[in-house]
Phi, psi and omega in degrees: 000140178298142187304315183295319180293320178296318179297317180297315181296320178298319178299315181295323179295314181299323181280353182073028185255003177278146174291166180300316182298313182290327177296316179298317180296318181294316181293325176296322179296316179297317183296335179293341179089356179291143177057035184299313181295318179299318179299318179296322177293321182291327176303315179297316181296316184295323183276350177072323180224161186300144175279134177290111185297336179297330180294336183291348179249010181293125181303325180296318180293318180296327177294320179298321182295340178277350178283173178286166177306317182294319180293319179302313182289332176292324178291316183292324190261035176297152177305144184295338182292333179227072184295132179264331183236140174285169179301319180293323181292317176301316179298322180294319176302310182298315181297321180294315179301314181296321177300317178297320181298323182299329180259008169079028182269349188281139172225163181248014188296141174075011183260122178222134175258119182269118179250126181303138177290143179259152174289155183304323183291338185256001182290123176240107185278146174290171181291183184213169177273103183198160178191172176240129177257121177256119182280171182297331180274004178094350180293139179248136179239120178272109194291330179293330183272358185261137178292155176295157182108193182292130182245345180197153175221097186246115178055041177084004180253119183269135179239126181230160179245120182283166182289347175262014173081030178252142178268128186231135178254140172234116186253128178290163183284333187256035181264137178294153178294319186274078183245011176090187186235153170244156177230123173257123185227147176239149173265182172301138178082016178230150173213153182204159181237141182220144172253110185290167182305335180269000181098352177294136178255137183228132171257123182255124181279179183296151177051050183224166178211141178234122177253131185210153178286148179297323176226121178293142181301143178289339178238151177088214189254158172263108188243136176227162178239135183233137165235142183091222185228141177208152174247131186244136165240097191278131175293133184288133176203096187296338181273343184229092178302148178262127184236129176252120178262129173231176179295110174096352180203168172222151182238129182239131181217167173255322178183116187189176178240124181204161180241137178237124176247106184236031178297139183290339182267004176273151182289343180209156176265118189243134174241124185240128183259130177256326184207141178088212179217147175223158174239122180254131180227145177211118185055244182255016181254142178221140176224139173254126184260145171250161180307134181090002179253155181225132172264148182225120178256111183283169181296337178267012172087013181267128181258123182234161181235139177210158176272137183221163169273116187283337186304310180295332185289324182255011180302331184297331180288343174259019176063042180234146160268128175227108181264134183224089181060041182268144173285163185296326180294318178297316179300314185288332175296319179295317180295318181298319182291323186276321183264003178056051181237161172264141181244128179234125177271132177236133182080191183287132179284137179291147175260005180298145174259142187246142177220145180147172181219152179198153180295141177286349179266001175287157174301144183301330180295327178292322177295315181293323178298323178299320180287323181293335181298340178288341183079004184261350187206154179222152183232148171230133182252126174229104183063239179256025180241132175254123176261128181257121186239157176297000000 
């Protein structure tokens, strides 16, 4: 696991803010023994100051550790107005649990989280791994409904769907350059991954589309068009730069990892670099990005550069919502795209900034409950409409 993501997950675990599914996955990871030294270092970093080792032998803490998972988190996650545990004590609980996991004493037996049943009219399902592939001849293939294996053979180019839901191209050696374009598109509540003909891997977020040639030209550039959001891991080819065209700008690279958010309802078009180098250009403006930097193209055409934490920006490719000092409008745009809901604000909008993480496959109510815990916002669900209230 990437150090920043591991650190973030550890913080959420200590605060009792991980879902049951993610908690189990995290604890299984710890129990595997991987990154043991790194985890011990991160415990120290997350807590800011040393844990009093004497607390690790406190009978009260040890009694809590004998409780169920649900009870433990209820103790840790008491309302801030009446704190039961100090920061060091919470840290001691977490450190003790992790210590127990290292020697394999932890079990999950008898733990059940009871979630109230929703009426059929109020069920809002999370998104899924699905997309539509439009071939050069106009034929459309709905990938969720298609069996794994080869799904098309167009002009000598084989297209197959792997058992993990990835679209893969195999291009013959004697194929002409001018073979047309394909479009991979997702609706709200869909996401998909594709391996392009040149080996570049792309994760396509909800309500997005990627247009690309069936066979990249042997000379010149490898060019694609994007609407919405995608994460790219570009196959290196020094002779053929990879270019992403979006509304109002283009991004040129040789081989790198980056995320592009070009949704039309966002206040700015953002390109975030994780690895390598990219050049972003818009009209007569150009910026070169280094890892950890983000370019932002505003609606009035101004291109700016800033340093960012990349983990929350690409959390979606790991099926996570990760909010990092986000305003309520930004948060609700992400929720609307993934859960296929309409969002209506009523009353004065909160100026509170939100932080935290949760699986995108969790029930929408769990996501909303996480936001409501701040005390800054309230939600009402009517059918497929979410009302955001003060």
